[in-house]
C-alpha positions in Angstrom: 103.3 55.9 83.5 105.3 59.1 83.4 103.7 60.3 80.3 100.2 60.1 81.8 101.0 61.4 85.3 103.0 64.3 83.9 99.9 65.8 82.2 97.4 64.8 84.9 99.4 66.6 87.6 99.5 69.7 85.5 103.2 70.4 85.1 104.7 72.6 82.3 102.8 72.6 79.0 106.1 72.9 77.2 106.8 69.8 75.0 110.5 70.1 75.6 110.0 69.9 79.4 107.8 66.8 78.9 110.4 65.0 76.7 113.2 65.9 79.1 111.2 64.5 82.0 110.7 61.3 80.0 114.4 61.1 79.2 115.2 61.2 82.9 112.6 58.5 83.7 114.2 56.3 81.1 117.7 57.0 82.6 116.3 56.1 86.0 114.9 52.9 84.6 118.2 52.0 83.1 120.2 52.7 86.3 117.6 50.6 88.3 118.1 47.8 85.9 121.8 48.0 86.4 121.4 47.9 90.2 119.2 44.9 89.9 121.6 43.1 87.5 124.5 43.8 89.8 122.7 42.5 92.9 121.4 39.4 91.0 124.9 38.6 89.6 126.6 39.0 93.0 124.3 36.5 94.8 124.4 32.7 94.8 120.6 32.2 94.6 117.3 34.0 94.2 116.5 34.1 97.9 119.8 35.8 98.7 119.3 38.3 95.8 115.8 39.1 97.1 117.0 40.0 100.6 119.9 42.0 99.3 117.7 43.9 96.8 115.4 45.1 99.5 118.3 46.4 101.6 120.3 48.1 98.9 117.3 49.6 97.0 115.8 50.8 100.2 118.9 52.7 101.2 119.3 54.2 97.7 115.7 55.3 97.6 115.6 56.7 101.1 118.6 58.9 100.1 117.2 59.8 96.7 116.3 63.3 97.8 112.6 63.2 98.6 112.9 61.6 102.1 116.5 62.6 103.0 118.2 65.4 101.0 121.2 67.7 101.5 118.9 70.7 102.1 117.3 69.2 105.2 119.7 66.7 106.6 122.8 67.1 108.8 126.1 67.3 107.0 127.3 64.0 108.4 124.3 62.3 106.7 123.9 64.2 103.5 126.9 62.5 101.8 124.7 59.4 101.3 122.7 61.3 98.8 125.7 61.6 96.6 126.1 57.9 96.3 122.5 57.4 95.3 122.0 57.6 91.5 118.4 58.5 92.1 119.4 61.8 93.8 120.8 63.1 90.5 117.6 62.2 88.6 115.5 63.7 91.4 117.4 67.0 91.2 116.8 67.3 87.5 113.2 66.3 87.6 112.6 68.9 90.3 114.2 71.5 88.1 112.1 70.5 85.1 108.9 70.4 87.0 109.1 73.6 89.0 110.9 76.0 86.7 108.9 78.8 85.0 106.2 78.8 83.6 105.1 76.6 86.6 102.7 78.6 88.8 102.4 77.9 92.5 98.9 77.7 93.9 97.8 80.4 96.3 98.6 79.5 99.9 101.1 76.9 98.9 104.1 76.2 101.2 106.4 77.4 98.4 105.8 80.5 96.3 108.9 80.2 94.0 110.9 77.5 92.4 114.0 78.8 94.2 112.3 78.1 97.5 111.6 74.5 96.5 115.1 74.0 95.2 116.7 75.5 98.3 114.5 73.3 100.6 115.6 70.1 98.9 119.2 71.1 98.2 118.7 71.1 94.5 121.2 72.9 92.2 119.3 74.0 89.0 122.5 74.6 87.1 123.3 70.9 87.0 120.4 69.7 84.9 122.3 68.0 82.1 125.3 67.1 84.2 122.9 65.0 86.3 121.8 63.1 83.3 125.4 62.3 82.5 126.0 61.2 86.1 122.9 58.9 86.0 124.1 57.3 82.8 127.6 56.9 84.2 126.1 55.1 87.2 124.3 52.8 84.9 127.4 52.0 82.9 129.4 51.5 86.1 126.9 49.0 87.4 127.0 47.1 84.1 130.8 47.1 84.1 130.7 45.5 87.6 128.1 42.9 86.4 130.4 41.9 83.5 133.3 41.6 85.9 131.3 39.5 88.3 130.0 37.2 85.7 133.3 36.9 84.0 135.7 36.5 86.9 133.8 35.8 90.2 131.5 33.2 88.9 133.9 31.5 86.5 137.1 30.9 88.6 138.7 28.7 86.0 139.7 31.8 83.9 
């Protein structure tokens, strides 16, 4: 999906940007899989897991940066972005998509990449650190899953 939409939207023609974009999409998939594994392993049955998934995933996605972000939210609410692994991927994807040679259309709300990044609270210097943070979230979720499956659901050990 990302490989088709990237070219259809008309983002950077640089192949390196495209593969970096795909790398972040794969990392986001991996972290989402970790979240779902954690939620499924912490619930007693499928009905409970479905209800919990909607609530947790909803909060993580609302605070992923597109709807609520540090650039436009009050300080007392912006900390929730930092606990969402999607925020880190969103930051990096914004950097990849809007850095030069991207050209903003005439009459657009933003005329430079810096304007977009400032509006959304994105730090362009953290591109690769964000990838490491997303991977760390995915590993952390899987570590919790192993712990839950090993100790919480097997009390004889």
